[in-house]
C-alpha positions as CSV (number, residue, x, y, z in Angstrom):
1,M,-17.0,-10.2,9.8
2,E,-13.5,-12.3,10.7
3,K,-11.7,-12.2,6.8
4,F,-12.5,-9.6,4.2
5,V,-10.3,-8.9,1.4
6,V,-9.6,-5.9,-0.8
7,A,-6.6,-6.4,-3.7
8,V,-5.8,-3.5,-5.4
9,D,-3.4,-4.0,-8.4
10,G,-2.5,-0.9,-11.0
11,P,0.6,0.4,-12.8
12,A,3.4,2.7,-11.0
13,G,1.3,5.8,-9.7
14,S,-1.9,5.3,-10.0
15,G,-2.7,6.1,-6.1
16,K,-2.4,2.1,-5.4
17,S,-0.4,3.1,-1.8
18,T,-2.6,5.7,-0.7
19,I,-5.3,5.2,-1.3
20,S,-5.6,1.5,0.4
21,K,-4.2,3.1,4.1
22,I,-7.4,6.0,3.3
23,I,-9.8,2.8,2.7
24,A,-8.0,0.9,5.7
25,K,-8.0,3.4,8.5
26,R,-12.1,4.4,7.3
27,Y,-12.7,0.7,7.8
28,G,-10.4,-0.9,9.9
29,L,-8.7,-3.6,7.4
30,T,-5.3,-4.1,7.8
31,Y,-3.0,-3.0,5.4
32,L,0.3,-4.3,3.7
33,D,2.5,-2.5,1.4
34,T,3.0,-5.2,-0.7
35,G,5.8,-2.7,-3.5
36,A,7.2,-2.0,-0.4
37,M,8.5,-5.7,0.3
38,Y,9.5,-5.7,-3.0
39,R,11.4,-2.6,-2.7
40,M,13.8,-3.7,0.2
41,I,15.1,-6.7,-2.0
42,A,16.2,-4.0,-5.0
43,L,17.5,-2.0,-1.9
44,K,20.3,-5.1,-1.1
45,V,21.1,-5.0,-4.5
46,L,21.9,-2.0,-4.4
47,K,23.5,-1.4,-1.5
48,E,25.4,-5.0,-1.7
49,G,26.4,-4.3,-5.8
50,A,24.2,-7.5,-6.7
51,D,23.8,-7.9,-10.4
52,L,20.9,-6.8,-12.2
53,E,21.3,-9.5,-15.3
54,R,22.5,-12.6,-12.9
55,V,19.2,-14.1,-11.2
56,E,21.7,-16.4,-8.7
57,S,23.3,-12.8,-7.4
58,I,20.4,-11.1,-7.1
59,E,19.1,-14.9,-5.0
60,R,21.4,-14.6,-3.3
61,V,20.4,-10.9,-2.0
62,L,17.3,-12.8,-1.0
63,S,18.9,-15.4,0.7
64,E,20.5,-13.6,3.0
65,S,17.5,-10.8,3.5
66,K,15.4,-10.1,7.0
67,I,12.2,-8.2,6.0
68,D,10.1,-7.0,8.9
69,I,6.8,-4.7,8.5
70,D,5.0,-2.7,11.6
71,G,2.4,-0.7,10.8
72,E,4.0,1.5,8.2
73,K,7.2,1.5,9.2
74,F,9.0,-1.7,6.8
75,F,12.6,-2.6,8.8
76,L,15.7,-5.0,6.3
77,D,17.9,-6.4,8.3
78,G,16.6,-4.8,11.8
79,E,17.4,-2.0,10.2
80,D,14.5,0.9,9.7
81,V,14.2,1.3,5.7
82,S,11.0,3.5,5.5
83,I,12.5,6.1,3.5
84,D,15.5,4.9,1.9
85,I,13.0,2.1,0.1
86,R,11.2,5.2,-1.5
87,S,14.3,7.0,-3.5
88,R,14.6,6.7,-7.0
89,E,17.5,4.5,-7.4
90,V,15.1,1.6,-6.0
91,T,12.4,2.5,-7.6
92,A,14.3,2.4,-10.6
93,I,15.1,-1.1,-10.3
94,V,12.2,-3.0,-8.7
95,S,10.6,-4.1,-11.2
96,Q,13.4,-6.0,-12.4
97,V,14.1,-7.2,-8.6
98,A,10.9,-8.4,-8.5
99,A,10.2,-10.1,-12.2
100,V,12.3,-12.7,-10.5
101,K,10.3,-16.2,-9.8
102,S,12.4,-17.1,-6.6
103,V,12.0,-13.4,-5.3
104,R,8.7,-12.9,-6.1
105,E,7.7,-16.7,-4.4
106,K,9.3,-15.8,-1.6
107,L,7.3,-12.7,-1.1
108,V,4.1,-13.8,-2.6
109,E,3.9,-16.8,0.3
110,M,4.7,-13.5,3.4
111,Q,1.6,-11.3,2.2
112,R,-0.2,-14.5,1.8
113,K,1.1,-15.9,5.6
114,I,-0.4,-11.5,6.6
115,G,-2.9,-11.5,5.3
116,Q,-4.3,-14.9,5.7
117,G,-7.6,-14.9,7.8
118,K,-8.2,-11.3,8.6
119,R,-9.8,-7.7,6.6
120,V,-6.9,-6.9,4.7
121,I,-6.2,-4.5,1.9
122,L,-3.2,-5.3,0.0
123,D,-2.1,-3.8,-3.0
124,G,0.4,-3.6,-5.7
125,R,0.4,-6.0,-9.5
126,D,-0.4,-9.6,-8.9
127,I,-2.9,-9.2,-6.2
128,G,-6.7,-10.0,-7.3
129,T,-5.5,-12.7,-10.0
130,V,-1.7,-14.6,-7.6
131,V,-2.2,-13.9,-4.3
132,F,-5.2,-13.1,-3.7
133,P,-6.9,-14.8,-6.6
134,N,-10.4,-15.3,-4.5
135,A,-10.5,-11.5,-2.9
136,D,-13.2,-10.6,-1.0
137,L,-12.7,-6.9,-3.3
138,K,-10.3,-6.8,-7.0
139,I,-9.3,-3.0,-7.8
140,F,-7.7,-2.4,-10.4
141,L,-6.8,1.1,-10.9
142,V,-5.1,3.3,-13.9
143,A,-3.8,6.4,-14.9
144,S,-2.5,8.3,-18.0
145,P,0.7,7.4,-17.6
146,E,1.3,11.5,-17.4
147,E,-0.9,11.9,-15.0
148,R,1.0,8.8,-12.9
149,A,5.1,10.5,-14.3
150,S,3.5,14.6,-12.7
151,R,2.0,12.1,-9.3
152,R,5.4,10.6,-8.8
153,L,7.1,13.9,-10.3
154,K,5.4,15.7,-6.6
155,D,6.1,12.8,-4.8
156,Y,9.9,12.8,-4.9
157,E,9.8,16.7,-4.8
158,S,8.0,16.6,-1.6
159,K,11.0,15.0,-0.3
160,G,13.3,16.7,-1.2
161,Q,14.9,14.8,-3.9
162,E,15.7,16.9,-7.9
163,A,13.1,15.4,-11.1
164,E,12.3,15.6,-14.4
165,F,9.0,15.5,-15.0
166,Y,10.1,13.9,-19.2
167,S,12.9,11.8,-17.1
168,V,9.8,11.0,-14.7
169,L,7.7,9.6,-17.2
170,E,9.7,7.6,-19.5
171,E,10.7,5.4,-15.5
172,I,7.6,5.4,-15.7
173,K,6.9,4.1,-19.4
174,K,9.8,2.1,-18.7
175,R,8.4,0.2,-15.1
176,D,5.2,-0.2,-17.4
177,K,6.9,-2.4,-19.8
178,I,8.6,-4.7,-17.2
179,D,5.7,-4.8,-15.6
180,S,2.9,-6.2,-17.8
181,T,5.4,-8.1,-20.0
182,R,7.1,-10.5,-17.2
183,K,7.1,-13.8,-16.9
184,E,6.1,-14.2,-13.6
185,S,2.8,-13.0,-12.0
186,P,3.3,-9.9,-15.2
187,L,0.6,-7.3,-14.3
188,K,-2.5,-7.4,-15.6
189,K,-6.4,-6.7,-14.7
190,A,-8.1,-9.9,-12.7
191,T,-11.1,-10.7,-15.1
192,D,-13.5,-9.7,-12.6
193,A,-11.3,-6.4,-10.4
194,V,-13.4,-3.6,-11.2
195,E,-11.1,-1.1,-12.8
196,L,-11.2,2.8,-11.6
197,D,-9.5,5.2,-14.2
198,T,-7.6,7.9,-11.2
199,S,-7.2,10.8,-13.6
200,G,-8.1,13.6,-13.0
201,M,-9.8,12.3,-10.4
202,T,-8.9,14.0,-6.0
203,I,-7.7,11.1,-3.4
204,E,-11.1,11.8,-1.9
205,E,-12.8,11.0,-4.7
206,V,-11.2,7.9,-5.6
207,C,-11.7,7.1,-1.9
208,D,-15.4,7.7,-2.0
209,E,-15.3,4.7,-5.0
210,I,-14.3,2.9,-3.7
211,S,-15.8,2.9,-0.6
212,K,-19.2,2.8,-2.7
213,M,-18.1,-0.6,-3.7
214,V,-16.1,-2.1,-0.5
215,D,-20.3,-1.0,1.1
216,S,-21.2,-2.9,-0.7
217,R,-19.1,-6.4,-0.2
218,I,-19.8,-6.0,2.7
C-alpha cells in the first residue's frame, strides 16, 4: 500500500499526539505532529516579543522562521526546541497564533507536502476538514474539559512544571473557544469522521479502538 492517510482531529488534551504516535508505530506510518509546527511559530513570537494583537507582527516572525522536523524532534532556526514548545507559555498563545490566516496557509502547505503520497498519520484540528479532506480514515477525539485538564496537568507535572487544576481547566476552555470560533479553519468534526470519546478510557483502550478502525480501512 503506497498511500494511506489517517487524520486525527480534536480539542486540546484529547490525546491526539499520544495516540497518533502509538498507532504510527503499530502500522509503520509516518507521524506528523502538526500542532508542534504551530507551537514553533508561537515560541518564536514569544522570543521576539512580537505583538499578538498585530497580524503583521506575527507574519514577520513567520517569514523569518525556518522549521525542520526529524522524527519526534523539532528544530526552529536550527535549534532543537522539542522541549521548549511544550511550555505553558507557548500553550497559552498557540491558538491565537494558529488563528492567523497566513500562518495556517504556510503550515498547511508544508503538511500536505510532507504527507503527499505516503502512509501517514497526522493530528491537529483541521486535518480531516482542510489539510487532507480525502483522508482514508478520519477520527475525531473528544473528552470532557475536566478530563483533558487532568491529563494536561499530569503532563506538566511530569516535566517539572508547576500548575493548578482549575487554572489549567480555564486554559483548556479558552483554547476550545478560540479554536472552534476562529475564522480560519476552525476546529470541527468532519462529516465523515468517526467520533471517539476518550473520557475514562486508558491509552491502550483508545489505541485498540482506533486499530480496529485502521484495520477495517486497510
